[in-house]
N, C-alpha and C positions, 0 to 999 in steps of 0.2 A: 423325562423326555425333553429334547430341545428341537427347535424348528422355527422357520420363518415362512411358513406356507400361508396360503389364504384361509387355512383353518381358523386363524385368528384375524380379526380386523378391529382396529380401534378408531378413535375419532380423528386421528391424523390422516386418514384416508381422504378427508375433504380438503386437505391443505395443498398448496402449490409448491412449497419448498421441497426440493429433492431430498434434503437431509431428513425432514419430517416424514416424507413418504417412505424413506428407507425403513422407518420404524412402524409403519402403518399396520404391519401384520405380526408384530411382536405380541406375545400373550399378555404383556403389560398393558393395562388400560390407560395408555398415554392419552393426554389431552393437550391441545395447544394452549398457549398462554392467552387467556381471554377473560372477560369479566365473569362469564358463567362458571369457569373452572375455579376461579378465585373465590367466588361466592359460595360454591359448593363446599370448599374447604372450611369456610367459616360456619356455614349452616350445619355441617356434620362435625365440626370441631376436630378435623383431622389435619395432621401435619402435611405440609406440602413437600414433595420431593421434586426438585427442579434440576433437570439434567440438560446441560448445554453443550453443543458441539457444532460441527459443520460437515458438509458432505465429503470433503476431501481428506478428512482427518483419519489417519490410520488407526490410532489407538481408540478412537470412537467406535470404529468397526469391530475392533477386537473385543471391547467391553460389551457391545451389543451381542456378539455371538456367544460370549461366555456367560453373560448374566441375563440380558434382556430377552434372549430367546429361550431361556430356561424356564420351564413352567413352575418349578418349585420356587425359584427366585421371584417370578412374576406373582405367584400367589401371596408371597410375603409382602411384596410391594403393594399389591392391590388391596390387601386386607387392612393395611395400616396407614396408607398414604394416598393423597391425591397426587398422581404422577403427571408432571408437566414436562414436555419436551420443547426445547427452544433451539432454533437455528441462530447461532450467534451473529451470523452475517445479516439475517433479516432483522434481528432485534439486538443490535449492539448496546442499546441502553440497558437492557436486562443483564446482558453479559458484563458490562462495566460494573454495575452495582454489586452483583454477586461475586465477580472476580475480585473486587476490592475486599469483600468479606473473606473469601477463601485465602487470599494473601495475608490478611491480618491473622486469621486462625492458624494457618500452616506455614507461613513464610515463603510460600511458592504458589505458582499458578500454572495453568495450562488446560488443555482439552483432551478428553472430555472433562467437563467440570460438573460436579454433582454436589448439590446443596440440599440440606433439610432445613425447612423454615417453619415457623409457627403458622397457623392458619391466616394470620394477617400479613404474611410475607417476610417477617423479620427472621434472618438466618440464625441457626443455632449450631450447625455442624456442616462441614464440607471438605472437599478434596478433589482430586483429579481422577486418574485411572485407578480402579480397585480390581484385584482378582476376585473371582466369584465368592470364595469362602470369606475373604475380608468384607466384601460388600454385604453379604447376607448377615454376618455376625454383627456388623455395625448397625444395620437397619433393625435387627432384633433388639439390640441394647437400647437404641434411641426410642423405639416404640414402647418398650417396657418402662423406660424412665418417664416418658410422657404420660403413660397410663397411671403410674404409681406416684411420681413426684413432679407433676407438671410445673410447679412453681420454680424448680431449679432451672428448667429450660427458659422460662419467662425471664428470670433474673439474668441469665447469661445473655439472652437476646437483647435486653435493655442496655447492658454494658457494651455489647458489640455495636448496637445501633448508635450509641453516643460516640463511640470511637470512630465509626465510619463518618459520622457527621463532622467530627473534628478534622478528619483528613480533608474534607471538602472546604474547610474555611480558608479562604485566601484573602489576606489583608492587602489592600491596595497600597502602593508606595506613594507617599505624599511629600517626600523630602526634597523633590525637585532637582536631584543630581543630574548633571549633564552627562551625555554619553561621550565616551572617549575611546580612541583606538588602543590606548595602553591597557584597557580592561582585558583585552584578548591575550596579552603576553603570558601571564601565569597560567591561563586556561589552556592555551595551546601547548605549553611546556608540559603540563600535567597530562594532557591528552596523549602526547607523543610517548609517554612512558608506558602506555597500554598497548602500543603497536607490536604486532608480530612482524619482525623485520625479515623473516625468511619467507613466510607464506602470505603476507599481506593481511589486512584486517586487524583483529585484536587477538591477544594471547589467550585464547580460550577455545573450547569446543563444547557444544556445537557452535557453529559460526553462522550468524545471520548476515546478509549482505549489507543491511543498514544504508540504503542509497542516500537518504537525506544527510547522514553523517558525512559521507564522502563528497556529496555535492557542496556542503559548506566548507569542508577542509580544502577541497580543490579550489574553490573560489578564494578562500583566505590565502592559500599558497600563491595563487595567480596574482592577486592584487598586492601582495607583500613580497613578491619575488623570493619566497621561501622554498629553495630548491629541495631541501631535505623533506619537507612536508609534501611537495608535489611528487617527488620520487616515490614516496610511500603510497600516495593515491594511485599513481600509475601502476606500481607493483600490485596493489590490491585489485585494480580493475583487470590487469593481465591474469592474475592467478584465479580470480573468480571465473573469467570467461574461458580460461584454459581447462578449468576443472570440470568434474562431473556434474556440478550444479547447473552448467550450461549444456544444452542438448545440441551437439554439433550435427546431428542427423536431421532433425526437424526444426531446430531453433527453439528459443524460449528457455526460461530459467525455472528451476525448481525452487522450493521455498527456503531451504537452508542446507548447510552441510553438517553432517553428524560428526565430522572429524575436523582436525585443524588444517588439513591440506586442501579444502574445498573439493575433496574427491567424491565421497559418497553422499548423495543428496537425500533429504527427506523428499520423496519423489513427486509430491503433489505440486501442481503448477497453478499459481494464483494470479489472477488478473492484476491485482494491485502491485505485486512484486515486479511483474513484467512492465507495467506502465512506468514505474519509477526508474527501473534500470534502463529503459529506453531513453528516458530523460537524461540520466547520468551519463550513459555512453555517448549520446548525441553531443552533450556539452564537452565531454572529454575529447571527442573528435574535433570539435572547433578549436580546442587548445593545441592538440598534438598533430592533427591531420594524419593520424595513424589509421591506415587502411583497414586494420583488423577491427577497430572500433566501429567503423562504418559497416563492416560485414556483420558484426554482432547485432547492430541495430536493424539491418535489413533482414537477417534471418529471424530475429525475434518478431518483427512486424509481419513477416510472411507467415510465421506460425500463428500469430493472433488472427490474421485474416482468414487462414484456412480452418483453424480449429475452434476459435473462440468468438466468432462474429456471426450474428444472426442476419437474415436477409433484410431486416428492418434497419440495420446499422447499429443495433445494440450489441454490446459485448457481454459474453457469458462470464460467469464468476470464477470457475476453477475446474481443473481436472484432477481426478482422484490419484492418490499414491498407489492404490492397489488395482490389480486387474487379474483376469483369469489366466492361469497357466495351462499347459497342455493337458493337464489332468482335470481341468474344470474347477480348480480350487483357486480362491483369491490369494494373491501373494504380492507383497510390496515390491515395486520396481521391476516386476517381471517383463513389462512392456519395453523397458529401456536397456536391459543388461544383455550381455553376450557371453557365450562360452568360447574358449579358444577353438574348439572343433567347429563350431558354427562359423566363426570368422574365417577359418581356413577354407571351409567348403564354399563360402560365398565369395571370398576375395581372391582365392587361388594364388596366382603369381604375385599379387599385390599384398599378400598377407604380411610378409616380412617388413615391407616398407610401412604398412599401416601399424604393425606391432611396434616399430621404433617410434612412430609418430605419437601413438596413444598409449604407450606403456602397457602392452599386453605381456606383462611380466609380473614379477613378485610385487612391484610397486602398485600396479594398476589392478591387482586382484582384490575382490571384495570379500565374498564368503562363498564357501563351497567351491565350485569351479567357475564362478561368475566374475566377469570383469565390468567395471565402469570406466568408460573412456576418460582419460586424463592426460593432458599435455603438460610438459614441464619445461619445454624449450621453444624458442622462436623458430618458425619455419626455416629461416635463413641458416640457423645453427644446425638443424636436422639435415638440411640439404647438403651442407658442407661435410657433415659426418658421413652421409651416405654417398658422397661424391657424385651427386647429380645436380643439374641446374634447378634453381628455385621454381622456375615456371613448370618444369616437369613434375616436381614434387606436388605442387598445388593442383595440377591437372589430375594426377593419379589419386590424390586424396579426395578430390571432388568426385571422381568416378566411384571410389569406395563408398562415399556418402550416398551416392545415388543407388548403388546396389543394396546397401543396408536399408535405405528408405523403402525400397521395393519389398525387401524381406520382412521388414517390420510391419508393413501394411497387411501382412497375412495374420498378424497377431490380433488378439482381442484388445481393443483400446480401453484405457481406463475410463471409468464413469465420468460423465460430464455434468457439472452443476450448471444448468442452463437458465438460472434466474439472472436477471440483470439488476445491479445495484447502482443507483444514481451516482453515489460518491466514487465508486471504482470506475464507472464509465467516464466520469469527468477526468479522473486521473489519466485514463488512457487517451482521452482527447489531448491532454497536455503532452503526453508522450509523442503522439503523432505530430503535434505542432513543433515540438523541439526537433524531431527527426526531419520534418519538412524544412525548417530553418537551416539546419546543419548540412543536410544533403541536397536540398533543392528539389526533392522528388514531389512533383505536383500531386500525384495520387494520394500521398499522405495527407495533404491539406484537404482533399475531397473527402477522404474517409473521416477525418476529424469533423468536417462540416456536416456530414451525414449523421454522425452520432449526435452532434449538437441538435440537429433537426429532430432526432428521436427524443431527446430530452425535452425539447420545447413542445413537441406534439403530444407526448405520452406522459411525461413525468412532471409537468407543471399543471397544477390543479386550476380550476376556474378562479379561485381566489388569488392565484399567482404563487401559491405555496408549492413546494416540491413534494412529490412522492419519493419513497425510499427504494421500493422494489418493483420489479416488472417481470411477469412470466405469463406465457400463453395468452398474450394480448390484454392482460389485466394489470393495472397499476394499483399497488396497495401500500399501506403503512405511511403515515405522515412522516415527512422528512426529518432527519436529525441534523445537528449542526454540521457534521462531516459532509452531508449532502450539499448544504449551502456553501460551505467553505471551498470545497473542491470544484463545485460547478461555477462559482464566481471566478475562481482562479482560471478555470478552463475558458470561460467566456472572455476574460481579460486577455488571455493568450491568443484566442481567436481574433480578437480585435487587432492585436499587434501583428498578426499574420495577414489579415485581410483588409483592415481599416474600414470594415463594415460597422457602422455605429449601432446597428441592431444588437450586436453582442455586448457592446459597452452599456447600452441602455438596459438590457436584460440583467447584466451584472449589478447595475445600480438598483434595479427593482428588487433583486434578491437581497442586497445589502439592507434595504429599507425593511424588508420582512424579517430578516435576521435580527435587526435592532428591535423590532416590535415584539417578536416571539421568543427570543432567546437571551436577551441582554440582562445581566445581573447588575443593578446599579451599585450594589455594595462592593463587589470585587472589581467592577469595570470589565469583567470577562463575560463569556457567554456560557449558559448552561448547554449541556449536550442535547437535552430534550426540549421540545417546544412547550410553551405555556398552554398550548391547545391540547396536549396529551394528558392521559391519566397519570397522576404522580406515582412514582415508585417509592421505596422506603427512604431513599436519599436522592438528592439531585446532584448529578455528576457535573463537575467542571473539568474538562480534559485539558491538561496543560503539558504533559510529558510527551515528547516526540519518541516514537518507538519505531517499529518496522514501517508504520505509516506516521507521518507528522501529525501532531496533535491538532485537533480541529480549531482550537483557539490560536495556535501559532499560525496556521494557514489563514485564519480570519484576520489576524493582525497584519499579516503581510498584504492581504487583499485591501484592507483599509488604506494602507500606505500607498499602494499602487493606484487605486482608484482616486485617491486624494490628489496624486500627482497629475493624473489625466484631467481632472475636473476642477482643480484648484480649490477643492473643498477642505479647508483647514480643520474642520471638525473631524473628518475621517483620519487625517494624519495625527491629530491630537489624540484621538481614541486609540490608534495604533501605538502611539508613544506611551500612553498610560498603561496599556496592557504590558508592554515590554518592560517598563520600569518595575512593575509588580513582580515580574519573573526574575529579574537580574540577580536578586539575592539568593535564589535557589541554584543558579547555574554552576558556581565553582565546585560544589560538592560532587556533581556527576555531570559534566558538560555534555556527554554523549546523549543525554536525554533532553537536550535543549538546542539541538543543532539548527532547527528551523527558526527558532528565536534568534540565534546568533547570526543567521543570514539577515534577518531584519535589523539587528543591531549594526551590522556593517552598513546598511543603507543610511543609518543615522550618524555613524561614526566616521565614515569615509566619504569622499566626494560622490554625490549622486547626480545624474544628469537626466534631463528630459530632452529627447530629440524630436524636433518637429520638422517635417519635410513637406514642402508645398511645391506645386507646379505639375505640368503635364507628365513629367517622367518620375513622379514621386515613388511609384512602385519599384522602378529599377534602382533608384537610390536606396530605397528601404531594403531591397534584397541584399545590398552590400552590407548593411548593418546587421541584418538578420543572420548572416553567415559568421559574423564575428562573435567572440565570447565577450559579451558586455553585460554582466549581471547587475551592474550598477546604473542601469538605464531603464527608462520607459520610452516607447517609440510610437509616434502618431504621424499620420500622413493624410494628405488630401490634394485633389486637383480642382477643388471648388470651394466656395465660401463655406466656413464651418463655424458653428457656435461653440464647439468644444474649446474649453479654456486654453488648452495648449496650442490650438491652431488659430484661434480667433485673431483676425486682422493681420495674419502673417502671409496671406496669399498676394503675390504681385503678378499680374497678368503678363504672360510671356517669359517668365523667369522660373527656373528651378532653383529653389533655395533650401538650405538646411540650417536650422537654428539649433544651437547647443545651449541649453538653459539649465540653471540651477535655482530651485525654489521659485520658478516662474520668471526669473530675470535672465534675459537672453543676451548672448554676445552678438556682434554683428553677423548677419547670415553668411555662411560659406557657400561658394558656388559649386564645389566639388566634394565628393565623399572623402577624398584623401585629406583635404584641408580640414573637414569637419572632424574626422577621427583623431587628428592630431590635437584638437582642442580638448578631447577627452583623455588621450593618452599622456599628455604632458602634465596633467594635474597629479 
């Protein structure tokens, strides 16, 4: 018998995580990760079965239905294991540790992630998705081995533990080599060889957007006038936003493309992807002034505001890939896809035009009779081919979007993961700030400030430390390095947008806590988990940039920026030491170090501090905010300031702009045009 009714209820019923609650009525005796469950495993000398996933994960749902709702499988699990369910978004520390183990054991990773561990937590076996028969057979064999020859599992666990600890050893660089822009040349040439010159991105499928990769590449191309590289970045941004991974009906991006054309998405929508892509397209708009990039930013933020924002100003985490079809069965992507017959019935006379625009043809077909909307040409080209004015094309396509939006509203929406994570919320703040700077939309700044107020009010503990998660009015889980790194970054961005010193002071306070709770004096890096938390089997130091930048690379960039604002050489020196330790790793696979390479550009190319004083400082600042100036920090005031970058620079009755390098300033400029030339001519 299978089922997920209230006939069964386990300990997850008391949790707030939507992912854990999804499993609260499985016949498996799931427990949350806590001291009581871990102690029970040791007291009963039973193996731990640790299953990690997240609410928007399609294959997590599949494995739940096939295995965890099956009473026979549940009996097997309950008899032989202490079963622990983990939401990887709530507990990224646990996910990191056991994902490293699975990757060492199998050479690959992903979710759902399932690990068997000794009662003390040391892993002995693991993998990702398993079919029901595979899963049951493996669990039987491991349980039998533990009963008959436990020493074999203990021996393997010891070897694996030592291997995992070796992975985490990071030797600081003490040779004192200076940074140089020539370092980039072989790295960029190697990187280019991986490009997909037809579809953008990289030559592979599935394709992840990797916004931090393209933010670095775009900056490098811009500062070095590398047209070939810039053209590839623009091609990539076009293809991503024309493809099915971007939702032209409601806005927002899905997690990745399953094919090389950016056509068919893995339909879940994650806050962190959208936050970073808003940042990327806002910066691309500054460089190109391409109105389509502006539209992408506006549509995405409209989606975030409508679907992923709480009344408190907090941002939700994700929307599911699956939703119910007309038969009441859950199906991936059913909320987003269309049949040709549906489109004809809804769009009527505009169907042929829409079909040409979005490839309702063999190219745009997905599976069965379903289509995922994908564009392959610029609107100008399509208008020429159809022989109609561009304005008419855009108006008619807009009308089609409106009709489809109304029709889609009749469908059952994908499930919402309505917990709020501090790190992801902070990334979204930075997205709104970048959009505000690029587009000048005042509402974006207000939304960013409202979310910052939410973090300050709810996610900062009495001790000044951060919480990681928030749901139903309750803040839980001591913050991880990613929470500190991205919140500090967001507060620095807010300072540069508002010049309110409150944000800069909050950032400084969080840096002090990060140094106290996370710093590793041996590697000069930061541990992912706080010294205040219960230790896991290994302590993770996150250095590789992935779909989200590594918390250490984000922290190193924060130290550099805050050092520039405050003239604190210790911060800049700390950033420099972290970067030097990483440089030896970069050439092998530079895509995993793009955020570090952004920091290296700060040290290798001219970097400027812009200080603006006078009654009209905000107007002057607005000019600089609209420019693409990744090699600057910006401060401003109309009154006396103790901030190092502004101290003694105010002259009553004058509007002045100082362009400085390492605290040494040129004579002040009286106009923004004069000042920008001092930056551009270097």
